[in-house]
Each structure stands twice: as C-alpha cells, then as structure tokens.
N, C-alpha and C positions, 0 to 999 in steps of 0.2 A: 916128300910129296906135297905137304902143306906149303913149304917154301916155294916150290915150283908153281903151284896154283896161285899163291899170293903174288908172285912176280908177274904172272900172266895178267892178273887182274889190274895190278898197279900200272903195268906198262900199257894197258889198253886205253888208259886215260878216262874210263867211264866209271870207275869204282870210287866211292866216297865212303870209306869204312868209318864206322861209328867211333867217336872219341868222347868219353865222358867229359862234360864241361869242366868238372873239377880237375881234370888232367890236361886241359887244353894248353895251359902255359908251359907245362913240362914237355908236352908233345911238340910245341912250337920251338922249344929250345933244341930239340933233336936229341938223338941217342948219344951217350958218352962214347969216347974213342974206343973203349974196350967192349962195346956192345956186341953180344952174340945172340942171334936168334935161337940157336939150339939151347944155349944156357938159360935164356928167358923161359922157354917152354919147359925145360927140365925142372927149373926151380918151382914153377907153378904146379907141376905134376907131383913133385916130391912134397910140397908144402902141405897139401891136404891129407896125404897119407900120414905124415908125421904129426899133424895137428890132432888126429884121432887115435894115435897109438895109445895103448893101455899102459900108462905109467903107474908107479906103485900107489901113490897117495896112502901109504901105510909103511910101518917100520918092518924090520927083518922078521919079526914074529907078530903077525897081526893080532892074534887072540890066544888065550889059554886053550890047551887041547880040549876039543869037544865043543868049542864056542865059535860063533860067527856073527855075521851081520848082513842086513839088506838095507839098501839106501839109494841115494841119488848122487851122481858125480856131475859137477858142472865144470866144463872146460872152456876157457876163453879162446876164441879163434880170432887172433889179431887181424885187423884189416891189412890187406896187401897194399902198399903204397903205389902211387902212380908209376913210379920207376919200375915196379915189378909187374904191373898190369898191362903196360904198353907193349905191344908185339908188332911184328911186321915192320921193323925199323921205325917204331914209334908212330905208326899211322893208324893204330887200332887199339882200343882197350877191351879187355875181357871183363865180364861181369862176375868177379870172384868174391866180392864182399857181401854175400847174401845173409849168412848166418853169423851173428856176433858171438854166439855161445852154443855149446853142445851139451845138452842135458842127457844123461843116460843112466838107467837103473843099473845097479851093480851089487854083487854079493861076494862075500868072502867066508870061508869056513876053514878052521884049523882042525886037523884030524887028531884023534886021541893018541896018546903016547908021546913022551918027550925025553926018553932016556938018551937017545942019540940025536936030539933035536926034534923039531916038529915039521910035518908036511902040511901044506895048506893049498887050497884050490880057490879059484875065483873066476868070475865072468861078468860080462856086461852085454846088454842088448838094446838096440834102438830099433823099434818096429818101423815099417814103411808108412809113416804118416807125413803128409806134406806140411812142412813148417818153413817159414821164410822163403817160400817159393821153390823149395827143394824137397825131393822125396828121397830119404836115405834109409838104408838098412846097414846097421853096424853091429857086428858080432865079434866079441873079444873073449879071450880066455887067458888064464895064467895058472901056473903051478909052481910052487916054491918050497924051499926048505929054510928053516931058521933055527938058530941056536941061541937061547937066552943064557945069561950068566947071573950069579947071585949079586954081582956088583951093579947090575942094571944094564950093562953093555950087551948088545946083541949083534949078531951078524948072520948073513944068509945069502941066498941066491934065488933067482926066479927066472922062469921062461915065460914069455908072453907072445901072443899073436892076435892080430886084428884083421878083419876083412870088412871093407867099406864099399858100398855100391850107392851111387848118387845119380838121380835123373833130374836134370834142371837145364835151363837155358843159360849156359855159361859163356860159350864162345859166341860173341855177338855177331850179327849178320855182317857180311863183307860190305854190303851196300847200306848206307844210312837209310833208315825207315824200311829196310827190307824185312821180309817175313822171318820171324824167329822160330827156331825148332829146338826141341829138347835135345840135350847132349847126354851121353852116358859115360860116367867116370867110375872106374874101379881101382881101388888101391888096397894093397895088403902089406902088412908089416909083421916081422917077427924079430925077436931079440932076446938077449939075456942081460941080467943085471946082477951086480954084487951090491948088497945092502948092508949098511952099518947104522946102528942107532943106539941111543942111550935113554932108558926109561927112568924118568925122574918122578919120584913119589911126592905129591904135593901135600895131601892129607888123606888118611884112610885109604880108599881105593881110587882116589883121584890122581891121575897121572898125566904127564905130558912127555912125549917122546920125540925129540928132534932126530932126524935121520937124513942119510944121504944115499943116493943110488947112482952107481956108475956102470954103464953098460955099452952094448953094441946093438944097433938096430939096422935091419935090412929092409929096403922098400922095393915093391914092384907096382907098376901102374899100367892102366889101359884107358885110353880116352878116345871115344868115338864122337866126332862132330856131326851133329844132325843136319846142319845146313847143307853140307856137300858130301856127306858119307865118307869123310876122311878119318883115318885113325892116326892120331899123333903119337909118334914114338918117343919114349923116354930114353935118350941115348946115354944118360948118366944117372941112373937110379941111385938114391942115397944109400950108402952102406958105411956106417961109421959110428962115432961116439954119440951117446945120449946120456944126459945126466939130470938128476932131480935132487932138490933140497927142500925139505919140508918138516912139518911137525904134526903129530897126531895127538889130539886132546881128548881125554876121557875124564870129564869133571861132573857130568850129569848121569845119573843112573840110566843105563841102557841106551845112552846117546853117545855117538861117536862123531867127532869133527876132525877134519884134517885140511891143511892148506899146503900147497906145494908150488914151487917154481920148477918148470920142466923145459929143457932145451935140447935141440939137435943143432949145434953151432952152425950159423950161416943160413939156416933154413927156418927154424921156429924157436921163438922165445915166448913162453906163455905161462899163465897161472891156472891152477886147478884146485877145486875144493871138493870135499866129500862129506856128506851128512848121512848118517846111518843109524838104524836101530840095531842094537846088538843083544845077543842072548848068551 
C-alpha cells in the first residue's frame, strides 16, 4: 500500500519529499542496480528491534548462587547510513538517527543451588520518558542456566525476549515542509543463546571472564505511519543468527563491569556495556 501511495504522489508531479541535506549527494546518484523498496523497508524495521534485543553482557553463570546485581546497560545504536535511510527509489529520507545510545536499568539474580548447575533470571525496563525526541517503552526478560567447573570454564544457555514501543516522528512528510505527525513503531524479539566462558582469577576475588554467546533470534514488527494512516508491512522479518563476544570484570568490591560486541549479521553491529552493583 505504501508503494502504491508513493507512486501516485510521485507521478502527480506535485510532491517534493524531504531529503536530508547530508544525503543529497547519495540521492542524486540514484539507487544501486539491486535496490529493492521492500528490502529497504524491511531492513529499517528489523534494525531497531535487533538494536534493542537483550543480549547477555554476562558469562554463562552471572553470579554465585543467591547473589545478583542491579545497574545500567548502555547500548550504542549505530546511525543508519544514507544508503539505508533513503526510500521510495531514493527520493525521500527517513528520520531514523534520533537516539545514539540506549540506557536501560537492568537486574540479574542467580538462584540458590548449584549441584546440577544454576538457574538465573534477569530483566530490563525503560519507562515512557521522552528522550532524543522519542518516547519509548522497552521491557526485556531472560531466564538461563549455567554450569561452572573447577577449571574456570563455564557453559550454559539462556532464553530472552524484548518488547519495544516507540512514538516519534520517523517517517518524514511526503511533501517538503509538510506537517509532521508522530508514528508508532512496535518491535518484539525472542531468542535462545548458548554461552561459553572462562573465569580467570586475577588476585583474591578479582576476576575477568571472557565469554561468547551464539544464538538464534526472531523479530516481529508493526509500524503505523501517522502522516497518512498507513501500516508498513515487514515482508521479511529477521529470523537468524545472533552472536556476542565480551568480557565481564569484577575487580572492585560490589561493582560489576562488562563490555560486549553484539551482532545480527547484515542488520546490526554494535557495542554494549553494563555497570552494576552486586550483592
């Protein structure tokens, strides 16, 4: 439906869709030979769901049984390049690069008992506060199992799910200087990961744990364009590999730090950090 509407506007000769000046040279060069309007829309819809997925930022066994943490996670949201923002055959740019970083409170808790490994739960929540011109609600949860060994090697698995709702002006007006309306975007992800890590003792109780997570994540999206009451369909929602490589550092009493590189190949490559108080 969006493509039909766009074709009607463009063929009328009266529409002058907005193009970000920073993207004007790219737009003037025209779309590549393999350009697909559907793929362009699908990639944008998948991108933000994957950018807010709850990746581990911890090893296979986050804490000793009966211990946990509360803190803040910072996720970098990479800017979408002009080649990814231009739609409608490179005649219009979408305003996607509003928030460069996602801060979200996060907690983790490892349950008592470790004879057959340990169970842990976690979650994160972003309340509906307007930041960077967007109002988001993000709710994430995870549940996992991990098995440590005397050698320091650990392994485990986790399930995670995230729901994202965003209200913002993202799809720019079809006509330059036209009235802007808020759009509504909803994305959800769920997936499973296998985790492997190695806990290295530095001195006393100070440790560093490099880890890797390999998994599968599924995306669903809904996007309502406020300008013309059109719902954009995601004809190819992402369902595939996700991976993380990181390290968790415990060198200060009661303070946890972690850094991680996270990817869903072809859609998102980003870094994440977590700072937490542990008990």
